[in-house]
C-alpha positions in Angstrom: 126.0 137.6 -19.9 124.2 134.7 -21.7 121.3 137.0 -22.3 123.6 139.3 -24.4 124.9 136.6 -26.5 122.9 136.0 -29.7 125.2 133.4 -31.4 124.3 129.8 -30.0 127.3 128.4 -31.3 129.5 130.8 -29.2 127.5 129.7 -26.1 128.1 126.0 -26.9 131.8 126.7 -27.3 132.2 128.4 -24.0 130.3 125.5 -22.3 132.5 123.0 -24.1 135.8 124.8 -23.1 134.7 125.1 -19.6 133.9 121.4 -19.3 137.1 120.3 -20.8 139.1 122.6 -18.5 137.3 121.1 -15.5 137.9 117.6 -16.8 141.7 118.4 -17.2 142.0 119.8 -13.8 140.0 116.9 -12.2 142.3 114.4 -14.0 145.4 116.3 -12.7 144.2 116.3 -9.2 143.3 112.5 -9.3 146.8 111.8 -10.8 148.5 113.8 -8.1 146.6 112.0 -5.3 147.4 108.6 -6.9 144.0 108.2 -8.6 142.3 108.9 -5.1 140.5 112.1 -3.8 142.6 113.6 -1.1 141.1 112.8 2.5 141.1 115.5 5.0 141.8 114.0 8.5 140.0 115.5 11.4 142.1 117.6 13.9 143.8 115.4 16.6 143.4 115.8 20.4 145.1 118.9 22.1 148.8 118.4 22.3 150.4 119.4 25.7 153.3 121.8 25.9 156.4 119.9 24.6 159.6 119.8 26.3 162.9 118.0 25.1 162.8 115.6 27.9 160.5 112.5 27.3 160.1 108.8 28.1 161.7 106.1 26.2 159.4 103.4 24.5 157.5 101.5 27.3 158.7 98.0 27.8 156.4 95.1 27.2 154.7 94.4 30.6 152.3 91.4 30.2 149.1 90.9 32.2 149.5 88.1 34.8 147.1 89.0 37.5 143.4 90.3 37.6 141.9 93.6 38.7 138.4 95.0 38.4 138.8 98.6 37.7 140.3 100.6 34.7 143.5 102.3 35.6 143.3 106.2 35.5 145.6 106.8 32.6 143.6 104.6 30.4 140.4 106.1 31.5 141.6 109.7 30.8 143.1 108.7 27.4 139.5 107.3 26.5 138.0 110.5 27.4 140.5 112.5 25.6 139.9 110.6 22.3 136.2 110.5 22.6 136.1 114.1 23.1 138.3 114.9 19.9 136.4 112.4 17.8 132.6 112.5 18.8 131.4 110.5 15.9 133.1 107.5 17.6 132.4 105.5 20.8 134.2 103.1 23.2 134.3 99.5 22.4 135.2 98.3 26.0 138.0 98.4 28.5 137.7 95.8 31.3 137.4 92.1 30.7 136.8 89.2 33.1 139.7 86.8 33.8 137.8 83.6 33.4 138.1 83.4 29.6 141.7 82.3 29.4 144.6 83.8 27.6 146.5 87.1 28.4 145.1 90.5 28.0 145.8 93.8 29.6 142.2 94.3 29.5 142.1 92.0 32.6 144.3 94.4 34.8 142.8 97.6 33.6 145.5 98.7 31.2 143.8 98.2 27.8 141.1 100.0 25.8 139.2 99.2 22.6 138.2 102.4 20.5 135.1 101.8 18.2 136.9 103.2 15.1 135.6 101.0 12.3 138.2 100.6 9.5 135.3 100.0 7.1 133.6 103.2 7.8 135.2 106.2 5.8 134.6 108.7 8.7 135.8 106.4 11.4 138.7 105.4 9.3 139.8 109.0 9.0 139.4 109.5 12.7 141.5 106.5 13.3 144.3 107.7 10.9 144.3 111.1 12.5 144.9 109.8 15.9 147.6 107.4 14.9 149.4 110.1 12.9 149.3 112.3 16.1 150.5 109.5 18.3 153.5 108.6 15.9 154.4 112.2 14.8 157.8 113.6 15.7 157.6 116.6 18.0 159.2 120.1 17.8 162.3 118.6 19.7 162.9 115.8 17.3 161.4 113.2 19.5 159.9 110.4 17.4 156.6 108.7 18.3 156.2 111.6 20.8 152.6 111.2 22.2 152.9 107.5 22.0 155.8 107.6 24.4 154.5 110.5 26.6 151.2 108.4 27.0 153.2 105.4 28.0 151.6 103.1 25.3 152.9 99.6 24.6 151.4 98.6 21.6 148.3 99.3 19.2 146.4 97.0 16.9 144.1 98.0 13.9 143.0 96.2 10.8 145.2 93.1 11.0 148.2 95.1 12.0 150.1 95.5 15.2 152.7 98.2 16.2 154.7 97.3 19.3 157.4 99.1 21.1 159.5 95.7 20.8 159.7 96.1 16.9 158.8 99.8 16.5 157.0 99.1 13.2 153.8 97.9 11.7 153.7 94.2 11.4 150.9 91.7 10.4 148.6 90.5 13.1 147.5 86.8 12.7 143.8 86.6 13.3 140.4 85.7 11.9 137.3 87.8 11.7 136.5 91.5 12.1 136.7 91.7 15.7 139.7 89.3 16.4 141.5 91.1 13.6 140.7 94.5 15.1 139.1 95.8 12.0 136.0 97.1 13.9 138.0 98.9 16.5 141.5 100.0 17.7 143.1 98.3 20.5 145.4 100.2 22.9 147.6 98.6 25.7 149.6 100.7 28.2 152.6 100.0 30.2 152.1 100.7 34.1 153.5 104.2 34.0 151.0 105.2 31.4 148.0 103.3 33.0 148.7 104.8 36.3 148.6 108.4 34.5 152.3 109.0 35.8 153.8 109.9 32.3 154.7 113.4 31.1 151.6 113.9 29.0 149.7 114.1 32.2 152.4 115.4 34.8 154.9 117.2 32.7 157.5 115.2 34.3 159.2 112.1 32.6 158.2 108.9 34.4 160.5 106.0 35.0 159.3 102.6 34.2 156.6 101.6 36.7 156.4 98.1 37.9 152.9 96.3 38.7 151.5 97.2 42.1 153.1 94.3 43.9 155.3 93.9 46.9 159.1 93.7 46.5 160.8 90.4 47.5 163.8 92.0 49.4 164.6 90.0 52.5 168.2 88.7 52.3 168.2 84.9 52.5 164.4 85.0 52.3 162.5 82.7 50.0 159.3 82.2 48.0 158.1 79.3 46.1 156.1 79.0 43.0 154.4 75.6 42.1 153.7 75.0 38.4 151.1 72.5 37.8 151.5 70.7 34.3 147.8 71.1 33.7 148.2 74.9 33.7 151.8 75.2 32.4 152.5 78.5 34.0 152.5 80.3 37.4 153.1 84.0 38.1 154.5 85.4 41.3 152.4 87.9 43.3 155.7 89.7 44.2 158.6 91.4 42.5 162.4 90.6 42.5 164.3 93.7 43.2 166.6 95.3 40.8 170.4 95.0 41.4 169.9 92.0 44.0 170.8 88.4 43.3 168.5 85.5 43.6 168.9 81.8 43.2 166.0 79.7 41.6 165.9 75.9 42.5 163.6 73.8 40.3 162.7 70.4 41.4 160.0 67.8 40.4 158.7 65.5 37.8 155.6 65.8 35.6 153.9 63.6 32.9 152.5 64.2 29.5 150.7 61.0 28.5 153.4 58.1 28.9 156.4 60.6 29.0 158.0 61.7 32.0 159.9 64.9 32.3 161.5 67.3 34.7 162.3 70.9 34.4 165.1 70.3 31.8 165.0 66.6 30.7 162.7 63.8 29.3 163.2 60.2 29.9 164.0 58.1 26.8 164.9 54.7 25.9 168.5 56.2 26.2 167.8 57.4 29.8 167.3 61.0 30.8 168.3 63.5 28.0 167.8 67.1 27.6 164.4 67.9 25.9 163.9 70.0 22.8 160.3 70.6 23.2 159.6 71.0 26.8 161.3 72.8 29.9 160.8 75.2 32.7 161.6 78.8 32.1 161.6 81.8 34.3 161.0 85.1 32.8 159.9 88.7 33.7 159.5 92.0 32.1 162.8 93.4 33.5 164.6 90.1 34.0 168.2 90.4 32.5 171.5 88.9 33.0 170.4 85.4 34.4 172.0 82.2 33.3 170.9 80.9 30.0 170.2 77.5 31.3 169.3 75.5 34.3 172.4 73.6 36.0 171.8 70.2 37.4 173.0 69.6 41.0 173.8 66.2 40.0 174.9 65.7 36.5 174.6 62.4 34.5 177.1 63.6 31.9 174.0 64.8 29.6 173.1 67.9 31.5 170.2 65.9 33.3 169.7 65.0 37.0 168.0 61.8 37.2 168.9 61.4 40.8 166.6 64.0 42.4 165.6 66.1 39.4 166.9 69.4 41.0 168.3 72.4 38.9 169.7 75.6 39.7 169.6 79.2 38.1 170.8 82.6 39.0 168.6 85.7 38.6 170.2 89.2 38.5 167.5 91.7 37.5 168.6 95.1 36.2 165.6 96.5 37.8 162.6 95.3 39.9 160.8 92.7 37.8 157.7 90.5 37.8 158.6 86.7 37.9 156.7 84.1 35.8 157.6 80.4 35.5 156.5 78.6 32.4 156.7 75.0 31.6 156.9 74.6 27.8 155.0 71.7 26.4 152.5 71.4 29.2 149.1 72.9 29.6 146.9 70.1 28.7 144.2 68.8 31.1 145.6 65.4 30.7 149.0 66.4 31.9 149.7 65.6 35.5 152.5 66.5 38.1 153.9 69.7 39.6 157.3 71.4 39.6 158.4 73.5 42.5 160.4 76.6 41.9 162.1 78.1 45.2 163.5 81.5 45.0 166.0 82.7 47.6 167.7 86.1 47.7 171.4 85.6 48.0 172.9 89.2 47.7 
């Protein structure tokens, strides 16, 4: 067409009008996208056939024993994600237990996906997967894939989403790795880790406890010894749901020049309840136990300076792990041991 046009001013006008139109269209698009070009997310992993029945959000099940092999559900999820996003790689699953702290990496229930938030393509991959995990399915089930996979929490770019809060929250950290900027962390409950959830089986899974024996013998007993130097001790067994157990704590420990037992601290006014130290018994499914230890001999202040023995009743709603934790302890300079004896009473 331009070969037929002899008037140069007309050609220049057409170019000017076209350029202006393009600028207006570009400005409108940028404004609609919040002054940012729209990002097209890559497709997510394949979605299984959806049914109305679905798992609830997985309860938090902390790591307290070590394993040396990644669980099958974690491995399968890793393969699923890497196949869907071939531009990414694994950033590790298992971790040794000798570095201290608690992490599901140590019992085979966690995976770090190398999706770096600072890389545009990998950031799009990460957003695509998270959108898929937290989407509402065709039956109105919120966070559908997250639930069907049995995930407990995910951490990325200084934020954490856990089943306990059901929202993104700030994650206290320092550095790209600790803040999970250069990777996304996924932790699974035991049902998801063992590949027993509906994503893999098409059947809704109940809560699955760690692969530990259940403490079920009536009038039988088990004992935990909590050293002040470590501050905690986990049982290698489960208390059974709907049974009743009595816990009896005894012993004295020291922190510097301070003496304390499971509940109280010795002061110039005698033994008084401590505000900063004390023995606690917890578990992922422990519910309905007494709110505080009861002294077998009470000095009138809730303490037992006679033999430092206290009792607590446990009535778990379902089978549960057992962890005894001595708050205020955990220093290599601390000394002494508290003994916690568990007896099934009903």
